[in-house]
RODOKE-836194 format. One record per residue: residue number from 1; residue in three letters; x, y, z of N, C-alpha, C, O in turn. Coordinates in nm, 2 decimals. Layout:
<sites>
+-----+------+--------+--------+--------+--------+--------+--------+--------+--------+--------+--------+--------+--------+
: seq : type :     nu :     nv :     nw :    cau :    cav :    caw :     cu :     cv :     cw :     ou :     ov :     ow :
+-----+------+--------+--------+--------+--------+--------+--------+--------+--------+--------+--------+--------+--------+
: NUM :  ALA :      X :      Y :      Z :      X :      Y :      Z :      X :      Y :      Z :      X :      Y :      Z :
...
+-----+------+--------+--------+--------+--------+--------+--------+--------+--------+--------+--------+--------+--------+
</sites>
This chain:
<sites>
+-----+------+--------+--------+--------+--------+--------+--------+--------+--------+--------+--------+--------+--------+
: seq : type :     nu :     nv :     nw :    cau :    cav :    caw :     cu :     cv :     cw :     ou :     ov :     ow :
+-----+------+--------+--------+--------+--------+--------+--------+--------+--------+--------+--------+--------+--------+
:   1 :  MET :   7.48 :  -5.44 :  -6.08 :   7.41 :  -5.32 :  -6.08 :   7.29 :  -5.33 :  -6.17 :   7.30 :  -5.37 :  -6.28 :
:   2 :  GLY :   7.17 :  -5.30 :  -6.11 :   7.04 :  -5.31 :  -6.19 :   7.02 :  -5.18 :  -6.27 :   7.07 :  -5.07 :  -6.24 :
:   3 :  ALA :   6.93 :  -5.20 :  -6.37 :   6.90 :  -5.08 :  -6.45 :   6.79 :  -5.00 :  -6.38 :   6.70 :  -5.05 :  -6.32 :
:   4 :  GLU :   6.80 :  -4.87 :  -6.40 :   6.70 :  -4.78 :  -6.34 :   6.61 :  -4.73 :  -6.45 :   6.66 :  -4.68 :  -6.55 :
:   5 :  ILE :   6.48 :  -4.74 :  -6.43 :   6.39 :  -4.70 :  -6.53 :   6.34 :  -4.56 :  -6.49 :   6.29 :  -4.53 :  -6.38 :
:   6 :  VAL :   6.36 :  -4.47 :  -6.59 :   6.32 :  -4.33 :  -6.57 :   6.21 :  -4.30 :  -6.67 :   6.23 :  -4.31 :  -6.79 :
:   7 :  ASP :   6.09 :  -4.26 :  -6.62 :   5.97 :  -4.24 :  -6.70 :   5.98 :  -4.11 :  -6.78 :   5.94 :  -4.11 :  -6.90 :
:   8 :  HIS :   6.03 :  -4.00 :  -6.73 :   6.03 :  -3.87 :  -6.80 :   5.89 :  -3.83 :  -6.84 :   5.88 :  -3.75 :  -6.94 :
:   9 :  GLY :   5.79 :  -3.88 :  -6.78 :   5.65 :  -3.83 :  -6.81 :   5.58 :  -3.91 :  -6.92 :   5.47 :  -3.87 :  -6.97 :
:  10 :  TRP :   5.65 :  -4.02 :  -6.97 :   5.59 :  -4.09 :  -7.08 :   5.46 :  -4.15 :  -7.05 :   5.37 :  -4.15 :  -7.14 :
:  11 :  LYS :   5.44 :  -4.21 :  -6.93 :   5.31 :  -4.26 :  -6.90 :   5.20 :  -4.16 :  -6.90 :   5.08 :  -4.19 :  -6.94 :
:  12 :  GLU :   5.23 :  -4.04 :  -6.85 :   5.13 :  -3.93 :  -6.85 :   5.10 :  -3.89 :  -7.00 :   4.98 :  -3.87 :  -7.03 :
:  13 :  ILE :   5.20 :  -3.89 :  -7.08 :   5.17 :  -3.85 :  -7.22 :   5.08 :  -3.96 :  -7.29 :   4.99 :  -3.92 :  -7.36 :
:  14 :  GLN :   5.11 :  -4.08 :  -7.27 :   5.03 :  -4.19 :  -7.32 :   4.89 :  -4.18 :  -7.27 :   4.79 :  -4.20 :  -7.35 :
:  15 :  LYS :   4.87 :  -4.16 :  -7.14 :   4.74 :  -4.14 :  -7.09 :   4.66 :  -4.02 :  -7.16 :   4.54 :  -4.03 :  -7.19 :
:  16 :  ASN :   4.73 :  -3.91 :  -7.17 :   4.67 :  -3.79 :  -7.23 :   4.63 :  -3.82 :  -7.38 :   4.53 :  -3.77 :  -7.43 :
:  17 :  ILE :   4.72 :  -3.89 :  -7.45 :   4.69 :  -3.92 :  -7.59 :   4.56 :  -4.01 :  -7.60 :   4.48 :  -3.99 :  -7.69 :
:  18 :  LYS :   4.55 :  -4.11 :  -7.51 :   4.43 :  -4.20 :  -7.51 :   4.31 :  -4.11 :  -7.48 :   4.20 :  -4.13 :  -7.54 :
:  19 :  THR :   4.32 :  -4.02 :  -7.39 :   4.21 :  -3.93 :  -7.35 :   4.17 :  -3.85 :  -7.48 :   4.05 :  -3.83 :  -7.51 :
:  20 :  LEU :   4.27 :  -3.79 :  -7.54 :   4.24 :  -3.71 :  -7.66 :   4.17 :  -3.79 :  -7.77 :   4.08 :  -3.74 :  -7.84 :
:  21 :  GLN :   4.21 :  -3.92 :  -7.79 :   4.15 :  -4.00 :  -7.89 :   4.00 :  -4.03 :  -7.86 :   3.92 :  -4.05 :  -7.95 :
:  22 :  LYS :   3.97 :  -4.03 :  -7.73 :   3.83 :  -4.05 :  -7.69 :   3.74 :  -3.93 :  -7.68 :   3.63 :  -3.93 :  -7.65 :
:  23 :  THR :   3.81 :  -3.81 :  -7.70 :   3.74 :  -3.68 :  -7.69 :   3.66 :  -3.65 :  -7.81 :   3.71 :  -3.66 :  -7.92 :
:  24 :  ASP :   3.54 :  -3.60 :  -7.79 :   3.45 :  -3.55 :  -7.90 :   3.44 :  -3.40 :  -7.89 :   3.42 :  -3.35 :  -7.78 :
:  25 :  ILE :   3.45 :  -3.34 :  -8.00 :   3.43 :  -3.19 :  -8.01 :   3.31 :  -3.17 :  -8.10 :   3.32 :  -3.19 :  -8.22 :
:  26 :  LYS :   3.20 :  -3.13 :  -8.05 :   3.08 :  -3.10 :  -8.13 :   3.07 :  -2.95 :  -8.15 :   3.10 :  -2.86 :  -8.06 :
:  27 :  VAL :   3.05 :  -2.91 :  -8.28 :   3.04 :  -2.77 :  -8.32 :   2.92 :  -2.75 :  -8.40 :   2.89 :  -2.83 :  -8.49 :
:  28 :  GLY :   2.85 :  -2.64 :  -8.38 :   2.73 :  -2.61 :  -8.45 :   2.62 :  -2.56 :  -8.36 :   2.65 :  -2.49 :  -8.27 :
:  29 :  LEU :   2.50 :  -2.59 :  -8.40 :   2.38 :  -2.55 :  -8.32 :   2.35 :  -2.67 :  -8.23 :   2.30 :  -2.77 :  -8.27 :
:  30 :  ILE :   2.38 :  -2.66 :  -8.10 :   2.38 :  -2.77 :  -8.01 :   2.25 :  -2.77 :  -7.93 :   2.22 :  -2.67 :  -7.86 :
:  31 :  GLY :   2.18 :  -2.88 :  -7.94 :   2.05 :  -2.89 :  -7.87 :   2.08 :  -2.87 :  -7.72 :   2.17 :  -2.92 :  -7.66 :
:  32 :  GLY :   1.99 :  -2.80 :  -7.66 :   2.00 :  -2.77 :  -7.52 :   2.07 :  -2.64 :  -7.49 :   2.06 :  -2.58 :  -7.39 :
:  33 :  LYS :   2.15 :  -2.60 :  -7.59 :   2.22 :  -2.47 :  -7.58 :   2.15 :  -2.37 :  -7.67 :   2.12 :  -2.25 :  -7.64 :
:  34 :  ALA :   2.12 :  -2.41 :  -7.80 :   2.05 :  -2.32 :  -7.89 :   1.90 :  -2.33 :  -7.89 :   1.85 :  -2.44 :  -7.86 :
:  35 :  ASP :   1.83 :  -2.22 :  -7.91 :   1.69 :  -2.22 :  -7.91 :   1.64 :  -2.31 :  -8.02 :   1.69 :  -2.31 :  -8.13 :
:  36 :  GLY :   1.53 :  -2.38 :  -7.99 :   1.47 :  -2.48 :  -8.09 :   1.43 :  -2.41 :  -8.22 :   1.45 :  -2.47 :  -8.33 :
:  37 :  HIS :   1.38 :  -2.29 :  -8.21 :   1.34 :  -2.21 :  -8.33 :   1.46 :  -2.18 :  -8.42 :   1.45 :  -2.19 :  -8.54 :
:  38 :  VAL :   1.57 :  -2.15 :  -8.36 :   1.69 :  -2.11 :  -8.43 :   1.75 :  -2.24 :  -8.50 :   1.79 :  -2.23 :  -8.61 :
:  39 :  ILE :   1.74 :  -2.35 :  -8.43 :   1.79 :  -2.48 :  -8.49 :   1.70 :  -2.52 :  -8.61 :   1.75 :  -2.56 :  -8.71 :
:  40 :  GLU :   1.57 :  -2.50 :  -8.59 :   1.47 :  -2.53 :  -8.70 :   1.50 :  -2.43 :  -8.82 :   1.51 :  -2.48 :  -8.94 :
:  41 :  TYR :   1.52 :  -2.31 :  -8.80 :   1.55 :  -2.21 :  -8.90 :   1.68 :  -2.25 :  -8.97 :   1.69 :  -2.24 :  -9.10 :
:  42 :  ALA :   1.78 :  -2.29 :  -8.90 :   1.91 :  -2.33 :  -8.96 :   1.89 :  -2.45 :  -9.05 :   1.95 :  -2.46 :  -9.16 :
:  43 :  GLY :   1.81 :  -2.55 :  -9.00 :   1.79 :  -2.66 :  -9.09 :   1.72 :  -2.63 :  -9.22 :   1.76 :  -2.68 :  -9.32 :
:  44 :  TYR :   1.63 :  -2.54 :  -9.22 :   1.56 :  -2.50 :  -9.34 :   1.66 :  -2.43 :  -9.43 :   1.65 :  -2.45 :  -9.56 :
:  45 :  ASN :   1.75 :  -2.35 :  -9.38 :   1.85 :  -2.29 :  -9.47 :   1.96 :  -2.38 :  -9.51 :   2.00 :  -2.38 :  -9.63 :
:  46 :  GLU :   2.00 :  -2.47 :  -9.42 :   2.11 :  -2.56 :  -9.46 :   2.07 :  -2.66 :  -9.58 :   2.14 :  -2.68 :  -9.67 :
:  47 :  PHE :   1.95 :  -2.71 :  -9.57 :   1.90 :  -2.81 :  -9.66 :   1.80 :  -2.75 :  -9.77 :   1.77 :  -2.82 :  -9.87 :
:  48 :  GLY :   1.74 :  -2.64 :  -9.74 :   1.64 :  -2.58 :  -9.83 :   1.50 :  -2.63 :  -9.80 :   1.49 :  -2.73 :  -9.73 :
:  49 :  THR :   1.41 :  -2.57 :  -9.86 :   1.27 :  -2.61 :  -9.85 :   1.21 :  -2.59 :  -9.99 :   1.28 :  -2.56 : -10.08 :
:  50 :  SER :   1.08 :  -2.61 : -10.00 :   1.01 :  -2.58 : -10.13 :   1.02 :  -2.43 : -10.17 :   1.01 :  -2.40 : -10.28 :
:  51 :  ARG :   1.04 :  -2.35 : -10.07 :   1.05 :  -2.20 : -10.09 :   1.18 :  -2.14 : -10.07 :   1.21 :  -2.02 : -10.11 :
:  52 :  ILE :   1.28 :  -2.21 : -10.01 :   1.41 :  -2.16 :  -9.98 :   1.51 :  -2.25 : -10.04 :   1.51 :  -2.37 : -10.02 :
:  53 :  LYS :   1.60 :  -2.18 : -10.12 :   1.71 :  -2.26 : -10.18 :   1.81 :  -2.30 : -10.07 :   1.83 :  -2.22 :  -9.97 :
:  54 :  PRO :   1.88 :  -2.41 : -10.08 :   1.97 :  -2.45 :  -9.98 :   2.09 :  -2.35 :  -9.96 :   2.14 :  -2.30 : -10.06 :
:  55 :  ARG :   2.12 :  -2.32 :  -9.84 :   2.23 :  -2.24 :  -9.81 :   2.32 :  -2.32 :  -9.71 :   2.32 :  -2.29 :  -9.59 :
:  56 :  PRO :   2.40 :  -2.41 :  -9.76 :   2.47 :  -2.51 :  -9.67 :   2.59 :  -2.45 :  -9.60 :   2.70 :  -2.49 :  -9.63 :
:  57 :  PHE :   2.56 :  -2.37 :  -9.50 :   2.67 :  -2.30 :  -9.43 :   2.75 :  -2.40 :  -9.35 :   2.87 :  -2.38 :  -9.33 :
:  58 :  MET :   2.69 :  -2.50 :  -9.30 :   2.76 :  -2.60 :  -9.22 :   2.85 :  -2.69 :  -9.31 :   2.97 :  -2.71 :  -9.29 :
:  59 :  ARG :   2.78 :  -2.75 :  -9.41 :   2.85 :  -2.84 :  -9.51 :   2.97 :  -2.77 :  -9.58 :   3.08 :  -2.82 :  -9.59 :
:  60 :  GLN :   2.94 :  -2.64 :  -9.62 :   3.05 :  -2.57 :  -9.69 :   3.17 :  -2.54 :  -9.59 :   3.28 :  -2.55 :  -9.63 :
:  61 :  THR :   3.14 :  -2.52 :  -9.47 :   3.25 :  -2.50 :  -9.37 :   3.33 :  -2.62 :  -9.36 :   3.45 :  -2.62 :  -9.36 :
:  62 :  PHE :   3.26 :  -2.74 :  -9.34 :   3.34 :  -2.86 :  -9.33 :   3.42 :  -2.89 :  -9.45 :   3.54 :  -2.93 :  -9.44 :
:  63 :  GLU :   3.36 :  -2.87 :  -9.57 :   3.44 :  -2.90 :  -9.69 :   3.55 :  -2.81 :  -9.71 :   3.66 :  -2.85 :  -9.75 :
:  64 :  GLU :   3.53 :  -2.68 :  -9.69 :   3.64 :  -2.58 :  -9.71 :   3.75 :  -2.58 :  -9.61 :   3.86 :  -2.53 :  -9.64 :
:  65 :  ASN :   3.72 :  -2.64 :  -9.50 :   3.82 :  -2.64 :  -9.39 :   3.87 :  -2.78 :  -9.35 :   3.94 :  -2.80 :  -9.25 :
:  66 :  GLU :   3.84 :  -2.88 :  -9.43 :   3.88 :  -3.02 :  -9.40 :   4.03 :  -3.03 :  -9.37 :   4.07 :  -3.09 :  -9.27 :
:  67 :  SER :   4.11 :  -2.98 :  -9.46 :   4.26 :  -3.00 :  -9.45 :   4.31 :  -2.92 :  -9.33 :   4.40 :  -2.96 :  -9.26 :
:  68 :  ARG :   4.25 :  -2.80 :  -9.31 :   4.29 :  -2.72 :  -9.20 :   4.26 :  -2.79 :  -9.07 :   4.34 :  -2.78 :  -8.97 :
:  69 :  MET :   4.14 :  -2.85 :  -9.06 :   4.10 :  -2.92 :  -8.94 :   4.19 :  -3.04 :  -8.91 :   4.23 :  -3.07 :  -8.80 :
:  70 :  LYS :   4.23 :  -3.11 :  -9.02 :   4.32 :  -3.23 :  -9.00 :   4.45 :  -3.18 :  -8.94 :   4.51 :  -3.25 :  -8.86 :
:  71 :  SER :   4.50 :  -3.07 :  -8.99 :   4.62 :  -3.01 :  -8.94 :   4.61 :  -2.97 :  -8.80 :   4.71 :  -2.99 :  -8.72 :
:  72 :  MET :   4.50 :  -2.91 :  -8.76 :   4.48 :  -2.87 :  -8.62 :   4.47 :  -2.99 :  -8.53 :   4.53 :  -2.98 :  -8.42 :
:  73 :  ILE :   4.41 :  -3.10 :  -8.57 :   4.40 :  -3.22 :  -8.49 :   4.54 :  -3.28 :  -8.48 :   4.58 :  -3.32 :  -8.37 :
:  74 :  ALA :   4.62 :  -3.29 :  -8.59 :   4.75 :  -3.34 :  -8.58 :   4.84 :  -3.26 :  -8.49 :   4.92 :  -3.31 :  -8.41 :
:  75 :  ALA :   4.82 :  -3.13 :  -8.49 :   4.90 :  -3.04 :  -8.41 :   4.86 :  -3.06 :  -8.26 :   4.94 :  -3.05 :  -8.17 :
:  76 :  ALA :   4.73 :  -3.09 :  -8.24 :   4.68 :  -3.11 :  -8.10 :   4.76 :  -3.23 :  -8.04 :   4.80 :  -3.23 :  -7.92 :
:  77 :  TYR :   4.77 :  -3.34 :  -8.12 :   4.85 :  -3.46 :  -8.07 :   4.99 :  -3.42 :  -8.03 :   5.04 :  -3.46 :  -7.93 :
:  78 :  VAL :   5.06 :  -3.34 :  -8.12 :   5.19 :  -3.30 :  -8.09 :   5.20 :  -3.21 :  -7.97 :   5.29 :  -3.23 :  -7.88 :
:  79 :  ASN :   5.10 :  -3.12 :  -7.96 :   5.10 :  -3.03 :  -7.84 :   5.08 :  -3.11 :  -7.71 :   5.14 :  -3.08 :  -7.61 :
:  80 :  VAL :   4.99 :  -3.21 :  -7.72 :   4.97 :  -3.30 :  -7.60 :   5.09 :  -3.38 :  -7.56 :   5.13 :  -3.39 :  -7.45 :
:  81 :  GLN :   5.16 :  -3.43 :  -7.66 :   5.29 :  -3.50 :  -7.64 :   5.39 :  -3.41 :  -7.58 :   5.48 :  -3.45 :  -7.50 :
:  82 :  ASN :   5.38 :  -3.28 :  -7.61 :   5.48 :  -3.18 :  -7.55 :   5.43 :  -3.12 :  -7.42 :   5.49 :  -3.03 :  -7.37 :
:  83 :  GLY :   5.32 :  -3.18 :  -7.37 :   5.28 :  -3.14 :  -7.23 :   5.16 :  -3.04 :  -7.23 :   5.12 :  -3.00 :  -7.12 :
:  84 :  ALA :   5.10 :  -3.00 :  -7.34 :   4.98 :  -2.91 :  -7.34 :   4.86 :  -2.98 :  -7.27 :   4.85 :  -3.10 :  -7.28 :
:  85 :  GLU :   4.78 :  -2.90 :  -7.21 :   4.66 :  -2.95 :  -7.15 :   4.55 :  -2.99 :  -7.25 :   4.53 :  -2.91 :  -7.34 :
:  86 :  ILE :   4.49 :  -3.11 :  -7.24 :   4.39 :  -3.15 :  -7.33 :   4.28 :  -3.05 :  -7.34 :   4.23 :  -3.02 :  -7.44 :
:  87 :  TYR :   4.24 :  -3.00 :  -7.22 :   4.12 :  -2.91 :  -7.22 :   4.15 :  -2.79 :  -7.30 :   4.06 :  -2.74 :  -7.38 :
:  88 :  LYS :   4.27 :  -2.73 :  -7.29 :   4.30 :  -2.61 :  -7.37 :   4.31 :  -2.65 :  -7.52 :   4.25 :  -2.57 :  -7.61 :
:  89 :  VAL :   4.37 :  -2.76 :  -7.56 :   4.39 :  -2.79 :  -7.70 :   4.25 :  -2.82 :  -7.76 :   4.23 :  -2.77 :  -7.87 :
:  90 :  THR :   4.17 :  -2.89 :  -7.70 :   4.04 :  -2.93 :  -7.76 :   3.95 :  -2.80 :  -7.76 :   3.87 :  -2.79 :  -7.85 :
:  91 :  ASN :   3.95 :  -2.72 :  -7.66 :   3.87 :  -2.60 :  -7.66 :   3.92 :  -2.50 :  -7.77 :   3.84 :  -2.43 :  -7.83 :
:  92 :  ASP :   4.05 :  -2.50 :  -7.79 :   4.10 :  -2.41 :  -7.90 :   4.04 :  -2.46 :  -8.04 :   4.00 :  -2.38 :  -8.12 :
:  93 :  ILE :   4.04 :  -2.59 :  -8.06 :   3.99 :  -2.65 :  -8.18 :   3.84 :  -2.61 :  -8.20 :   3.80 :  -2.56 :  -8.30 :
:  94 :  GLY :   3.76 :  -2.63 :  -8.09 :   3.62 :  -2.60 :  -8.09 :   3.59 :  -2.45 :  -8.12 :   3.51 :  -2.42 :  -8.20 :
:  95 :  ARG :   3.67 :  -2.37 :  -8.05 :   3.65 :  -2.22 :  -8.07 :   3.69 :  -2.18 :  -8.21 :   3.62 :  -2.10 :  -8.27 :
:  96 :  ASP :   3.80 :  -2.23 :  -8.27 :   3.83 :  -2.20 :  -8.40 :   3.73 :  -2.25 :  -8.50 :   3.69 :  -2.17 :  -8.59 :
:  97 :  TYR :   3.68 :  -2.37 :  -8.49 :   3.58 :  -2.42 :  -8.58 :   3.45 :  -2.34 :  -8.57 :   3.38 :  -2.32 :  -8.67 :
:  98 :  LYS :   3.41 :  -2.30 :  -8.45 :   3.29 :  -2.22 :  -8.43 :   3.31 :  -2.09 :  -8.51 :   3.22 :  -2.05 :  -8.58 :
:  99 :  GLY :   3.43 :  -2.03 :  -8.51 :   3.45 :  -1.91 :  -8.59 :   3.45 :  -1.94 :  -8.74 :   3.40 :  -1.85 :  -8.81 :
: 100 :  PHE :   3.49 :  -2.05 :  -8.78 :   3.48 :  -2.09 :  -8.92 :   3.34 :  -2.09 :  -8.97 :   3.30 :  -2.04 :  -9.08 :
: 101 :  ILE :   3.25 :  -2.15 :  -8.89 :   3.11 :  -2.16 :  -8.93 :   3.05 :  -2.02 :  -8.93 :   2.97 :  -1.98 :  -9.02 :
: 102 :  GLN :   3.07 :  -1.94 :  -8.82 :   3.02 :  -1.81 :  -8.82 :   3.07 :  -1.72 :  -8.93 :   2.99 :  -1.64 :  -8.99 :
: 103 :  ARG :   3.19 :  -1.74 :  -8.97 :   3.24 :  -1.67 :  -9.09 :   3.17 :  -1.71 :  -9.22 :   3.14 :  -1.63 :  -9.30 :
: 104 :  GLU :   3.15 :  -1.84 :  -9.23 :   3.08 :  -1.89 :  -9.35 :   2.94 :  -1.83 :  -9.36 :   2.89 :  -1.81 :  -9.47 :
: 105 :  ILE :   2.87 :  -1.82 :  -9.25 :   2.74 :  -1.76 :  -9.25 :   2.74 :  -1.62 :  -9.31 :   2.65 :  -1.58 :  -9.39 :
: 106 :  ILE :   2.85 :  -1.54 :  -9.28 :   2.86 :  -1.41 :  -9.33 :   2.90 :  -1.40 :  -9.48 :   2.85 :  -1.33 :  -9.56 :
: 107 :  ILE :   3.00 :  -1.48 :  -9.52 :   3.06 :  -1.47 :  -9.65 :   3.04 :  -1.59 :  -9.74 :   3.12 :  -1.61 :  -9.83 :
: 108 :  GLY :   2.94 :  -1.67 :  -9.71 :   2.93 :  -1.80 :  -9.78 :   2.89 :  -1.80 :  -9.93 :   2.89 :  -1.90 :  -9.99 :
: 109 :  GLY :   2.87 :  -1.68 :  -9.98 :   2.84 :  -1.67 : -10.12 :   2.70 :  -1.73 : -10.16 :   2.69 :  -1.78 : -10.27 :
: 110 :  PHE :   2.61 :  -1.72 : -10.07 :   2.47 :  -1.78 : -10.09 :   2.39 :  -1.68 : -10.18 :   2.41 :  -1.56 : -10.18 :
: 111 :  GLU :   2.29 :  -1.74 : -10.24 :   2.19 :  -1.67 : -10.32 :   2.12 :  -1.56 : -10.23 :   2.09 :  -1.59 : -10.12 :
: 112 :  ALA :   2.11 :  -1.44 : -10.29 :   2.04 :  -1.34 : -10.21 :   1.90 :  -1.37 : -10.17 :   1.84 :  -1.46 : -10.23 :
: 113 :  ASN :   1.85 :  -1.31 : -10.07 :   1.71 :  -1.33 : -10.03 :   1.62 :  -1.29 : -10.14 :   1.65 :  -1.21 : -10.22 :
: 114 :  ALA :   1.50 :  -1.35 : -10.13 :   1.39 :  -1.31 : -10.22 :   1.35 :  -1.17 : -10.20 :   1.37 :  -1.12 : -10.09 :
: 115 :  LYS :   1.29 :  -1.11 : -10.30 :   1.25 :  -0.97 : -10.29 :   1.15 :  -0.95 : -10.17 :   1.16 :  -0.85 : -10.10 :
: 116 :  SER :   1.06 :  -1.05 : -10.15 :   0.97 :  -1.03 : -10.04 :   1.04 :  -1.04 :  -9.90 :   1.00 :  -0.97 :  -9.81 :
: 117 :  THR :   1.14 :  -1.12 :  -9.90 :   1.22 :  -1.13 :  -9.77 :   1.30 :  -1.00 :  -9.75 :   1.31 :  -0.95 :  -9.64 :
: 118 :  VAL :   1.36 :  -0.95 :  -9.86 :   1.43 :  -0.82 :  -9.85 :   1.34 :  -0.71 :  -9.80 :   1.38 :  -0.63 :  -9.71 :
: 119 :  TYR :   1.22 :  -0.71 :  -9.85 :   1.12 :  -0.61 :  -9.80 :   1.10 :  -0.62 :  -9.65 :   1.09 :  -0.53 :  -9.58 :
: 120 :  GLN :   1.08 :  -0.75 :  -9.61 :   1.04 :  -0.78 :  -9.47 :   1.15 :  -0.75 :  -9.37 :   1.13 :  -0.70 :  -9.26 :
: 121 :  LYS :   1.28 :  -0.79 :  -9.41 :   1.39 :  -0.77 :  -9.32 :   1.48 :  -0.66 :  -9.35 :   1.56 :  -0.62 :  -9.27 :
: 122 :  GLY :   1.47 :  -0.60 :  -9.47 :   1.55 :  -0.49 :  -9.50 :   1.69 :  -0.52 :  -9.55 :   1.78 :  -0.43 :  -9.54 :
: 123 :  SER :   1.71 :  -0.64 :  -9.59 :   1.85 :  -0.68 :  -9.63 :   1.84 :  -0.80 :  -9.73 :   1.75 :  -0.88 :  -9.72 :
: 124 :  SER :   1.93 :  -0.80 :  -9.83 :   1.94 :  -0.91 :  -9.92 :   2.03 :  -1.01 :  -9.87 :   2.04 :  -1.12 :  -9.93 :
: 125 :  GLN :   2.10 :  -0.99 :  -9.76 :   2.20 :  -1.08 :  -9.71 :   2.13 :  -1.20 :  -9.64 :   2.06 :  -1.18 :  -9.55 :
: 126 :  PRO :   2.15 :  -1.32 :  -9.70 :   2.09 :  -1.44 :  -9.64 :   2.15 :  -1.48 :  -9.51 :   2.27 :  -1.44 :  -9.49 :
: 127 :  LEU :   2.08 :  -1.55 :  -9.43 :   2.12 :  -1.61 :  -9.30 :   2.15 :  -1.51 :  -9.19 :   2.18 :  -1.55 :  -9.08 :
: 128 :  ILE :   2.15 :  -1.38 :  -9.21 :   2.19 :  -1.28 :  -9.11 :   2.08 :  -1.18 :  -9.10 :   2.01 :  -1.14 :  -9.20 :
: 129 :  GLY :   2.06 :  -1.14 :  -8.98 :   1.97 :  -1.02 :  -8.95 :   1.83 :  -1.06 :  -8.92 :   1.79 :  -1.18 :  -8.92 :
: 130 :  GLY :   1.75 :  -0.97 :  -8.89 :   1.61 :  -0.99 :  -8.85 :   1.52 :  -0.91 :  -8.94 :   1.56 :  -0.85 :  -9.04 :
: 131 :  TYR :   1.39 :  -0.92 :  -8.91 :   1.29 :  -0.86 :  -8.99 :   1.26 :  -0.72 :  -8.93 :   1.26 :  -0.70 :  -8.81 :
: 132 :  LYS :   1.24 :  -0.62 :  -9.02 :   1.19 :  -0.49 :  -8.98 :   1.05 :  -0.51 :  -8.92 :   1.02 :  -0.45 :  -8.82 :
: 133 :  LYS :   0.97 :  -0.59 :  -8.98 :   0.84 :  -0.62 :  -8.92 :   0.82 :  -0.77 :  -8.94 :   0.86 :  -0.83 :  -9.04 :
: 134 :  LYS :   0.75 :  -0.83 :  -8.84 :   0.73 :  -0.97 :  -8.84 :   0.62 :  -1.01 :  -8.95 :   0.52 :  -0.95 :  -8.95 :
: 135 :  PRO :   0.65 :  -1.10 :  -9.04 :   0.56 :  -1.14 :  -9.14 :   0.43 :  -1.20 :  -9.07 :   0.44 :  -1.27 :  -8.97 :
: 136 :  LYS :   0.32 :  -1.17 :  -9.13 :   0.19 :  -1.21 :  -9.07 :   0.19 :  -1.36 :  -9.06 :   0.21 :  -1.44 :  -9.16 :
: 137 :  GLY :   0.15 :  -1.41 :  -8.94 :   0.14 :  -1.55 :  -8.92 :   0.27 :  -1.63 :  -8.92 :   0.26 :  -1.76 :  -8.93 :
: 138 :  LYS :   0.38 :  -1.57 :  -8.92 :   0.51 :  -1.64 :  -8.93 :   0.60 :  -1.60 :  -8.81 :   0.59 :  -1.49 :  -8.76 :
: 139 :  LYS :   0.68 :  -1.70 :  -8.78 :   0.79 :  -1.67 :  -8.68 :   0.89 :  -1.58 :  -8.75 :   0.89 :  -1.58 :  -8.88 :
: 140 :  SER :   0.96 :  -1.51 :  -8.68 :   1.04 :  -1.40 :  -8.74 :   1.19 :  -1.44 :  -8.78 :   1.28 :  -1.38 :  -8.73 :
: 141 :  GLY :   1.20 :  -1.54 :  -8.86 :   1.33 :  -1.57 :  -8.92 :   1.44 :  -1.57 :  -8.82 :   1.44 :  -1.65 :  -8.72 :
: 142 :  ASP :   1.55 :  -1.50 :  -8.84 :   1.66 :  -1.49 :  -8.76 :   1.68 :  -1.36 :  -8.70 :   1.77 :  -1.28 :  -8.74 :
: 143 :  PRO :   1.60 :  -1.32 :  -8.60 :   1.61 :  -1.18 :  -8.55 :   1.75 :  -1.15 :  -8.49 :   1.80 :  -1.22 :  -8.40 :
: 144 :  GLY :   1.81 :  -1.05 :  -8.54 :   1.93 :  -1.00 :  -8.49 :   2.05 :  -1.09 :  -8.51 :   2.15 :  -1.08 :  -8.43 :
: 145 :  GLY :   2.05 :  -1.19 :  -8.60 :   2.16 :  -1.28 :  -8.62 :   2.17 :  -1.38 :  -8.51 :   2.28 :  -1.43 :  -8.48 :
: 146 :  ARG :   2.06 :  -1.42 :  -8.46 :   2.06 :  -1.52 :  -8.35 :   2.12 :  -1.65 :  -8.39 :   2.19 :  -1.72 :  -8.31 :
: 147 :  MET :   2.10 :  -1.69 :  -8.52 :   2.16 :  -1.82 :  -8.56 :   2.31 :  -1.82 :  -8.56 :   2.37 :  -1.91 :  -8.50 :
: 148 :  ARG :   2.37 :  -1.71 :  -8.61 :   2.51 :  -1.70 :  -8.61 :   2.57 :  -1.69 :  -8.46 :   2.67 :  -1.76 :  -8.43 :
: 149 :  GLN :   2.50 :  -1.62 :  -8.38 :   2.54 :  -1.61 :  -8.24 :   2.52 :  -1.74 :  -8.16 :   2.58 :  -1.76 :  -8.06 :
: 150 :  SER :   2.43 :  -1.82 :  -8.21 :   2.40 :  -1.95 :  -8.14 :   2.50 :  -2.06 :  -8.18 :   2.49 :  -2.17 :  -8.11 :
: 151 :  ILE :   2.58 :  -2.04 :  -8.28 :   2.68 :  -2.14 :  -8.31 :   2.77 :  -2.16 :  -8.19 :   2.82 :  -2.06 :  -8.13 :
: 152 :  ASP :   2.79 :  -2.28 :  -8.15 :   2.87 :  -2.30 :  -8.03 :   2.95 :  -2.43 :  -8.04 :   2.94 :  -2.50 :  -8.14 :
: 153 :  PHE :   3.02 :  -2.47 :  -7.94 :   3.09 :  -2.60 :  -7.94 :   3.09 :  -2.65 :  -7.79 :   3.07 :  -2.58 :  -7.70 :
: 154 :  GLU :   3.11 :  -2.78 :  -7.79 :   3.12 :  -2.85 :  -7.66 :   3.22 :  -2.96 :  -7.67 :   3.23 :  -3.03 :  -7.78 :
: 155 :  VAL :   3.29 :  -2.99 :  -7.57 :   3.39 :  -3.09 :  -7.57 :   3.35 :  -3.20 :  -7.46 :   3.32 :  -3.16 :  -7.35 :
: 156 :  LYS :   3.35 :  -3.32 :  -7.51 :   3.32 :  -3.43 :  -7.42 :   3.42 :  -3.54 :  -7.43 :   3.41 :  -3.65 :  -7.36 :
+-----+------+--------+--------+--------+--------+--------+--------+--------+--------+--------+--------+--------+--------+
</sites>
């Protein structure tokens, strides 16, 4: 009598794990999705300029959530081994991380806006909001929180 090999879905699980290992999740202001002006504005705030102190909302998010993200990725592997769809698992990670960045923009503990900026936009809250009136000869910062709203993710 010969031995019968029963797969029980193991080949499919292996295939899905290999696919998961090759999958990239990009999170942030994604070129082609976010307006170029918003991306430029974000860069000025993330790294600072001669007139703006750095407000590293992206870097702080990655640093503050590193262990949480490692746990989420480990859980993704377990979920895929248990039959979860890769699309759902990776999109959940991207959506969660998008939320982490958006939250950091709101509560990041950044230095308040300069008095001239507070006058122009009506708020001392950095990274959020728009200007009451557009500064002469300048683009209008982050009207209506476009930067926060433009944070997105994509899975490839």
